[in-house]
C-alpha positions in Angstrom: 0.0 0.0 0.0 1.3 3.4 -0.9 0.8 6.7 1.0 -2.1 8.7 -0.5 -0.2 12.0 0.1 3.3 11.3 -1.3 3.2 7.8 -2.8 5.9 6.2 -0.6 5.3 2.8 1.1 2.9 3.1 4.0 4.2 2.6 7.6 2.1 0.4 9.8 2.4 3.0 12.6 0.8 5.7 10.5 -1.2 3.6 8.1 -2.4 4.4 5.4 0.3 7.1 5.5 4.1 6.8 5.4 4.8 9.2 8.3 3.2 11.5 10.8 4.0 14.4 8.5 1.8 13.0 5.7 -1.0 12.2 8.2 -0.8 15.9 9.4 -1.0 17.1 5.8 -4.1 15.0 5.2 -5.7 16.3 8.4 -5.0 19.9 7.4 -6.7 19.3 4.1 -9.8 18.0 5.9 -9.8 21.0 8.2 -9.5 23.4 5.3 -12.4 21.5 3.6 -10.2 20.7 0.6 -12.0 17.4 0.2 -15.4 18.1 -1.1 -18.0 16.4 -3.3 -19.3 18.7 -6.0 -23.0 19.3 -5.9 -25.4 20.8 -8.5 -26.4 24.4 -7.9 -29.8 24.9 -6.2 -32.4 27.2 -7.7 -31.5 30.0 -5.2 -27.8 29.8 -6.2 -28.8 29.9 -9.9 -30.9 33.0 -9.4 -28.5 35.0 -7.1 -24.8 34.3 -7.5 -24.1 36.5 -4.5 -26.4 34.6 -2.2 -24.6 33.0 0.7 -23.9 29.3 0.3 -24.4 26.5 2.9 -21.0 27.3 4.5 -21.0 31.1 4.0 -22.0 33.0 7.2 -24.7 35.6 6.5 -23.9 39.2 7.2 -26.6 41.6 8.5 
């Protein structure tokens, strides 16, 4: 099995990663929400491109 971050051989201690560094890189990507599943636009988003999205805080 290879590390999903750098491609090196995975270490049993950090599986599926090769090191703590690659595990931390993956965690940072999750926290920044880099891993997302694309979704189709809703009608509200189609009508108003400036409308806040599901993760956009509203301003009053």
